[in-house]
Structure formats: structure tokens, C-alpha cells
C-alpha positions as CSV (number, residue, x, y, z in Angstrom):
1,X,0.0,0.0,0.0
2,X,2.9,2.4,0.8
3,X,4.1,2.0,-2.8
4,X,0.9,3.4,-4.1
5,X,0.8,6.2,-1.6
6,X,4.3,7.4,-2.5
7,X,3.5,7.2,-6.2
8,X,6.2,4.5,-7.0
9,X,5.8,1.0,-8.5
10,X,6.6,-2.2,-6.7
11,X,10.1,-3.5,-7.5
12,X,9.0,-6.4,-9.6
13,X,6.6,-4.2,-11.6
14,X,9.3,-1.6,-12.0
15,X,11.7,-4.2,-13.5
16,X,9.1,-5.3,-16.0
17,X,8.5,-1.7,-17.1
18,X,12.2,-1.1,-17.5
19,X,12.5,-4.3,-19.7
20,X,9.6,-3.2,-21.9
21,X,11.2,0.2,-22.3
22,X,14.5,-1.3,-23.3
23,X,12.8,-3.6,-25.9
24,X,10.9,-0.6,-27.3
25,X,14.1,1.4,-27.5
26,X,15.8,-1.4,-29.4
27,X,12.9,-1.7,-31.8
28,X,13.0,2.1,-32.5
29,X,16.7,2.4,-33.0
30,X,17.1,-0.9,-35.0
31,X,17.6,0.2,-38.6
32,X,18.5,-1.6,-41.8
33,X,22.2,-1.9,-42.6
34,X,23.6,-2.2,-46.1
35,X,25.6,-5.2,-44.9
36,X,22.4,-7.1,-44.5
37,X,22.6,-7.9,-48.2
38,X,25.3,-10.4,-47.2
39,X,22.4,-12.3,-45.6
40,X,20.2,-11.8,-48.8
41,X,17.9,-9.1,-47.5
42,X,17.1,-5.5,-48.3
43,X,14.8,-2.9,-46.7
44,X,11.1,-2.6,-47.5
45,X,9.4,0.4,-46.0
46,X,5.7,0.1,-45.0
47,X,3.9,2.9,-43.1
48,X,7.3,4.6,-42.3
49,X,8.5,1.3,-40.7
50,X,11.5,-0.6,-42.1
51,X,10.9,-4.3,-42.8
52,X,13.5,-6.9,-44.1
53,X,12.7,-8.3,-47.5
54,X,14.3,-11.4,-48.9
55,X,15.8,-11.0,-52.4
56,X,15.2,-14.7,-53.3
57,X,11.5,-15.2,-52.4
58,X,10.6,-11.5,-52.0
59,X,9.0,-12.3,-48.7
60,X,8.7,-9.3,-46.3
61,X,9.3,-10.2,-42.7
62,X,8.1,-8.3,-39.6
63,X,10.2,-5.4,-38.3
64,X,11.3,-7.4,-35.3
65,X,13.2,-9.7,-37.6
66,X,15.7,-7.0,-38.4
67,X,18.4,-9.0,-36.7
68,X,21.3,-11.0,-38.3
69,X,20.4,-14.1,-36.4
70,X,16.8,-14.1,-37.6
71,X,17.8,-13.3,-41.1
72,X,20.2,-16.3,-41.1
73,X,17.4,-18.4,-39.7
74,X,15.1,-17.5,-42.7
75,X,17.8,-18.6,-45.2
76,X,18.6,-21.8,-43.2
77,X,14.9,-22.7,-43.2
78,X,13.8,-21.7,-46.7
79,X,16.9,-21.3,-48.8
80,X,19.4,-23.7,-47.3
81,X,21.2,-24.3,-50.6
82,X,22.1,-20.5,-50.7
83,X,23.1,-20.2,-47.1
84,X,26.7,-18.9,-46.8
85,X,26.9,-17.9,-50.5
86,X,29.0,-14.7,-51.4
87,X,27.3,-11.3,-51.6
88,X,27.7,-11.1,-55.4
89,X,24.9,-13.7,-55.8
90,X,22.5,-11.7,-53.7
91,X,23.5,-8.5,-55.5
92,X,22.6,-10.2,-58.8
93,X,19.3,-11.4,-57.4
94,X,18.6,-7.9,-56.2
95,X,19.3,-6.5,-59.7
96,X,16.8,-9.0,-61.2
97,X,14.3,-8.2,-58.6
98,X,14.4,-4.5,-59.4
99,X,14.1,-5.2,-63.1
100,X,11.0,-7.4,-62.6
101,X,9.5,-4.8,-60.2
102,X,9.8,-2.1,-62.8
103,X,8.4,-4.3,-65.5
104,X,5.5,-5.3,-63.3
105,X,4.8,-1.7,-62.4
106,X,4.8,-0.6,-66.0
107,X,2.4,-3.4,-66.9
108,X,-0.1,-2.4,-64.2
109,X,0.2,1.3,-64.8
110,X,-2.5,2.7,-67.1
111,X,-2.0,6.2,-68.6
112,X,-4.5,8.9,-67.6
113,X,-5.5,9.4,-71.3
114,X,-6.3,5.7,-71.6
115,X,-8.5,5.9,-68.5
116,X,-10.3,9.0,-69.9
117,X,-10.9,7.2,-73.2
118,X,-12.3,4.2,-71.4
119,X,-14.9,6.5,-69.6
120,X,-15.7,8.3,-72.8
121,X,-16.4,5.2,-74.8
122,X,-18.5,3.6,-72.2
123,X,-20.4,6.9,-71.7
124,X,-21.3,6.9,-75.4
125,X,-22.4,3.3,-75.2
126,X,-24.7,4.1,-72.3
127,X,-26.2,7.2,-74.1
128,X,-26.9,5.0,-77.1
129,X,-28.4,2.3,-74.9
130,X,-26.0,-0.3,-76.3
131,X,-24.7,-3.3,-74.4
132,X,-21.4,-2.6,-72.7
133,X,-19.9,-5.9,-74.0
134,X,-19.4,-4.5,-77.5
135,X,-16.7,-2.1,-76.2
136,X,-14.2,-5.0,-76.1
137,X,-15.7,-7.1,-78.9
138,X,-16.4,-4.3,-81.5
139,X,-15.4,-0.8,-80.6
140,X,-11.8,-1.5,-79.7
141,X,-11.0,-3.8,-82.7
142,X,-12.7,-1.3,-85.0
143,X,-10.6,1.6,-83.6
144,X,-7.5,-0.5,-84.0
145,X,-8.2,-1.2,-87.6
146,X,-9.0,2.5,-88.3
147,X,-5.8,3.8,-86.6
148,X,-3.5,1.2,-88.1
149,X,-4.9,1.8,-91.6
150,X,-4.8,5.6,-91.5
151,X,-1.9,6.4,-89.1
152,X,0.1,3.2,-88.7
153,X,0.5,0.1,-86.7
154,X,2.7,1.7,-84.1
155,X,0.0,4.2,-83.2
156,X,-2.6,1.5,-83.2
157,X,-0.6,-0.5,-80.6
158,X,-1.2,2.3,-78.1
159,X,-4.9,1.5,-78.1
160,X,-4.2,-1.9,-76.4
161,X,-3.7,-0.1,-73.0
162,X,-7.3,1.3,-73.1
163,X,-9.2,-0.7,-70.5
164,X,-12.5,-1.7,-72.2
165,X,-13.1,-5.2,-70.9
166,X,-16.7,-6.3,-70.2
167,X,-16.3,-6.0,-66.4
168,X,-14.4,-2.7,-66.7
169,X,-17.0,-1.1,-68.9
170,X,-19.8,-2.2,-66.5
171,X,-17.9,-0.5,-63.6
172,X,-17.4,2.6,-65.7
173,X,-21.1,2.9,-66.5
174,X,-22.0,2.5,-62.8
175,X,-19.5,5.2,-61.8
176,X,-20.8,7.6,-64.5
177,X,-24.4,7.0,-63.4
178,X,-23.5,7.6,-59.7
179,X,-21.6,10.8,-60.7
180,X,-24.5,12.1,-62.7
181,X,-26.9,11.4,-59.9
182,X,-24.6,13.2,-57.4
183,X,-24.4,16.3,-59.7
184,X,-28.2,16.4,-60.1
185,X,-28.8,16.0,-56.3
186,X,-26.3,18.7,-55.6
187,X,-28.1,21.1,-57.9
188,X,-31.5,20.3,-56.2
189,X,-30.3,21.1,-52.7
190,X,-31.3,24.6,-51.7
191,X,-33.8,25.0,-54.6
192,X,-37.5,24.4,-54.9
193,X,-38.4,21.5,-57.2
194,X,-41.4,19.6,-58.5
195,X,-41.7,15.9,-59.0
196,X,-43.5,13.8,-61.6
197,X,-44.1,10.2,-60.8
198,X,-45.1,7.4,-63.2
199,X,-44.8,3.7,-63.6
200,X,-43.8,1.7,-66.7
201,X,-43.2,-1.8,-67.9
202,X,-40.6,-3.2,-70.2
203,X,-41.3,-4.4,-73.6
204,X,-39.8,-7.8,-72.9
205,X,-41.8,-11.0,-72.2
206,X,-41.4,-10.8,-68.4
207,X,-43.1,-7.3,-68.3
208,X,-41.0,-5.9,-65.3
209,X,-42.5,-2.8,-63.7
210,X,-40.5,0.3,-62.8
211,X,-41.2,3.3,-60.7
212,X,-40.0,6.4,-62.5
213,X,-39.5,9.8,-60.9
214,X,-38.6,13.0,-62.9
215,X,-37.6,16.3,-61.4
216,X,-38.0,19.9,-62.6
217,X,-36.4,23.0,-60.9
218,X,-34.5,26.2,-61.6
219,X,-30.8,26.0,-60.8
220,X,-28.5,28.7,-59.4
221,X,-27.8,30.0,-62.9
222,X,-31.5,30.5,-63.6
223,X,-31.7,27.6,-66.0
224,X,-34.7,25.3,-66.1
225,X,-33.5,21.7,-65.4
226,X,-35.7,18.7,-66.3
227,X,-34.2,15.3,-65.7
228,X,-34.8,11.8,-64.6
229,X,-34.2,11.5,-60.9
230,X,-34.4,7.7,-60.5
231,X,-35.9,4.6,-61.9
232,X,-36.5,1.8,-59.4
233,X,-37.9,-1.7,-60.0
234,X,-41.3,-2.4,-58.4
235,X,-40.8,-5.5,-56.3
236,X,-44.0,-5.2,-54.3
237,X,-47.6,-4.3,-54.9
238,X,-48.4,-1.0,-56.7
239,X,-49.8,0.9,-53.7
240,X,-49.4,4.5,-52.9
241,X,-47.7,4.1,-49.6
242,X,-45.2,1.6,-51.1
243,X,-44.3,4.1,-53.8
244,X,-43.9,6.8,-51.2
245,X,-41.5,4.5,-49.2
246,X,-39.3,4.1,-52.3
247,X,-39.3,7.9,-52.9
248,X,-38.6,8.7,-49.2
249,X,-35.7,6.2,-49.1
250,X,-34.2,7.9,-52.1
251,X,-34.5,11.3,-50.4
252,X,-32.9,9.9,-47.2
253,X,-30.0,8.2,-49.0
254,X,-29.2,11.4,-50.9
255,X,-29.7,13.8,-47.9
256,X,-32.6,15.6,-49.6
257,X,-35.3,17.4,-47.6
258,X,-39.0,17.6,-48.2
259,X,-39.1,21.2,-47.3
């Protein structure tokens, strides 16, 4: 009890605290050394913390393994045939590792213009109400033929980096749709608007029913805006309170007020 009164810790507890502080100090001061390449490791920084990375298997170990004994243990366990080899072998492996990293990075990197063209093509397909699958099957091959014939094959090869696969085009259309909705909702906020509600069915054999809502208002530039607010499938009975629930959910999701 006296220990708590005087504001000190018991001796055993004090020793544990000192040991933890010493471990923490070692972890903070332990840094990667260039001589660690002799053990086949380089530094890999993650969230401002240095981690050892093996140049053979590219495995990144935890920061606490930044010790020669633990680095040797990794090689003894996983690369025993290379244990004790000269540093020149690890330097050569490091050079190959950097080359492959650069090649892999260039392969994954898509230029900004290619990303823009991907959005523009899918936007045109959506406006024309065409299936997004034709972007990869028709639009891109046709563009390649046009460019290769008029400009040259070298210029046509640059079109290969434009992402227009079926899944990518579908994601692009969804993102464009969400962005258009966000822009329309942003213009509606702070302005008085009127709504026109209707229901419609598709021309297909299943005759799916949809709840359509159109909006009309005057924006901040004194322009009259008339646009489709949303189109939701009708999954329940066509009753007024159910329609209102769909409309009210849309208002709540987009932070719109009834005032």
C-alpha cells in the first residue's frame, strides 16, 4: 500500500517496465544496414517502418526480424542451398528483382489518357443504350483497324492499353451513373423543385414494372432543369404508400429534404 501512496511502483513491476522500455528502445533504434545484403535481405518500408525483404523469395518479414540471427534463420529454413553464399549472388538477385518490379509496375500502370478514353467510350455506349460488351468485342477492334490503316500500326498498338473489358465497362457505366446522380442532387439542394411520378413496364416478355421519378427545378444559374431523378424496379404491390416509401428512401439516402 505504501508503494501506491508514495507514487512508486513495486520493485517487480518496475523491472518489467524497464525491460519493456528497453525492448521498445531497441525496436525504435534498430535500422536496416547495407551489410544485410550479405544475408540476402534489403529494406522494404511500410507505413514509415522498415521491414526486411528477402531478395530470393521476395517475402517481407516483420520489423522485429531486423536481426542478423533471424535473417540467417530464414535462409537456413527456406533457402538452405544458398546459405553462406557470397554477396555477389544476392546482388545479382537484387538486380533481377528491381528489373521485374519495374516491368510489373509498367504493366499495371494505365496512362491517364487511356483511363479517360475508357470512360468516354462507355459513356457513349450508355447514351446510345448499347450493351457494354461491344466495347471490347467491336469498338476497340474497329478503332485498332482505323488507326492502323490511316496512321500506322505503331500508333494502333497504343490502343491496347485502353481498359475496355466487359467488367471494366460495366464498372465505368455504374460510376458515371453515380456521378450524374450526385451532380443532379447537388443542384437540387437549396432549390425548390417539383416531381413527376409514373410507372412503366418493359417491352420484354417478363413485363417488369418500374417506378419512375422525374424532377424539374431552376438551378442557381436560372436555368430550367428537367431530368430523370431515378428509376427503381417495383418489387411489391403498386400501392401509394409503397411508392412513397421508395421515394422517401431515395431522399434519405441522398440527404434531400421535403421542405
